Structure formats: structure tokens, C-alpha cells
N, C-alpha and C positions, 0 to 999 in steps of 0.2 A: 716821536714817540719809541719806549721799551714797550718790552713786551708784559708791563704789569697787569696783571686779572685783576677784577674787583674783590677778588676773596683778598689778592695780598692787600689792596689798598680804596676804601673803599671814595671817589670820587666826593669831598663836600660841598657843599652848596652855603647859601648866607646863613642859612637856621638850622644846621644839622646840633650844634649843639646847645640839649635845653633842658641839661642835669639831668635829662631822664634812665640815664644808662645803672645799671644792678650796683655801680661802683666800681667794676673791674680794672677804669683806667686810674682808680686812684693814685697810681704811684706817681701817671705822670702829671699830676696837683692838676689836670686840663677842666676836671669833674669833680665836683666837691659837694657836698652837700649844701654849702651857700651857693651854688652855681656853676653854671661852665662857662667854659673860656672857647672861645673858637679865634683859629689863628688862618690868616688870610692867605692867598695861594703868591701874593706879590709878596709877604712878609719872610715867607720860607727862600721866595725869587731870591730876592735880593741878601740876604743873611749868606745864603748859597754863592751869590756871583764877588762877596766878597770873599770870602774863604778861599773862593778860586782863586781871584786875581793875588793873594796875599802869597803865593808858593813860586818862588822862584824859578823860572822856565815859562812862567804862562807867560806868553806875549801880550794875549790879545782874548778877548773871548768870544765867539760869534761868528757865527760863516759869513763870506762876502755881502753880502744883502744888507745884511743887519748891523754889519759896520760902516754898510757905506751909510746909513742912515745915521747911525752913531757919530759917524766924524760929523753931519751936515747940523745932527741936533747941537754938538757942542761948540758950532760956530754964531748960535744965534745968543747974543746978550742976554746973559739971566738963565741960561739953560745951564741944568744940571744935570751930571754922568746918569747914565741909563746903565744900575747897578743889575738891573733883572739881564741883559745882554745876553742874547749864549745861553741864557738857563730858564730850563720848562721842566716845572714842578706838577705834582698833585699830591695833594692834600688831603688824608682824611683823619677824624675823631680822634686816630693815636696815630697815626703812620704820616710818615712821608718817602714820595721816590722823587730823586732828582736825574733829568738828565742836560749833560754839560756838555758844550760844542766850545770846541777854544785851541787856539795857535799859538803852538808849541816855538820856543827860541831856540836854533837851531845849533845841534851840537848837543841839549840834554840827551840825555834814557828817557824814552816816551813811557815805558813802560811804570819806571821810579819815579817821574811827572805825574804820569798817573793817579798811581798809589799814593803819595804824595796828596794830590786834589783829591782822593777821595777822602783818605784817613781825615784830612781840614775840615770838607763840605761834612761833614759826618759828626765829628766833634762839634762842628759850633752848634750846627741847626739842631744837634739834640740835648746841646746845653743852657743854648738859649731861648728852644721852642715848648722840649719838654716832650719834643715827638719823635715817636720809635723812624731811622731815616731805616729803609728796608732796604736800597740800594740806591747807588748814585753807579750811572751809565754814565762813560766819557768818550765820544767821537770828538779825533783831533784830526780838523778838517785843512789845515794847512801846516807848515815850516816857516817861520819870520828869520828869513836871511838878510842881514842892514843893510847889505848895497844893493838890495831889491828895492826899499821903501824911500831910501835916501834919506832915514834918518840916522846912518852913523854920526860918530861925532867929528871924522876927517874932516879938512877945513878944503873947499872949493878950486877945482885945480882950475889952471887958468885957460882959459881954450887956447888947443893948439892953432889959432889960425884968425890972425883978426880981420 
């Protein structure tokens, strides 16, 4: 996880928003005179995961172990895609911090990719939740080269020896 301090993001619990604040978060709409809204960590991580995958140049999210588990999970009939794979979040009453582990496609400028992912995640999370995103940390754990994975579009070559 990142170096986020408790002063930056207060870790949420299941019953933190009880509407007892002095109205300082009225701009977000999460705490009003009629009651409060608590947003679970999983909601923010799914939003961030979907937003990160939308950016051209992101091959996959997560490190080696989480991708292996994800590949097994996708083979189970009726299983759904884990949109939170490779995403770690801390959600407070008004703020959220996001950590993303991704695999970049070969040939993509990693600095530009990280800036695009960061911008898209911040926009999506703030728009959909009303939370202020304090930081988005991105770890590029690998570079995808199509010939390594066997997923390229070239037809299979005939064996040299029969």
C-alpha cells in the first residue's frame, strides 16, 4: 500500500457515516440533513478497475499471482470477471486513495499510460461517488509482449519436424 497517512484518509468502517458531521461534507452529498451515505471499499475498487482498463495500453491489472487466480476464476462456468483485480483502496468519509498494479502493453509510453490511467480513475471515482481522490499510485509490474503469451493473431506455424 502507499504511504497514505491517517490524516490524509481516514479508514472507513461499516458504520462511520452516521450523519453527525457538522455539514462540512455537504459539497459531496454523502452527508446531508436527511442522512448519510457510506461507500464500501469494493465499490471504489470496482470503479477504479473498470476505469483503468478503459485506457489503451493497459494489458491487464494485477501482479502474477492475482492474474493466475483470475485466469482460473474465469474458467469456472458462471463466474464473473473480478473488476477489483490489481486494485487496492482506502476509503474514508470524504476521501479515497487508490493503488493500481498493472501490466502495460509493449510500445506504450509508460509515463503517458500512467497519467492517462490516473486521470481516468480520478474522474470516474469522483464523478460516481462524490469522494475526493487524494492519490492514485500506479505500479507497472510487467510489460506484455504478444509473442510471450501466445495470444498474438499470427496463425500457428507448421512444425519443422514431423
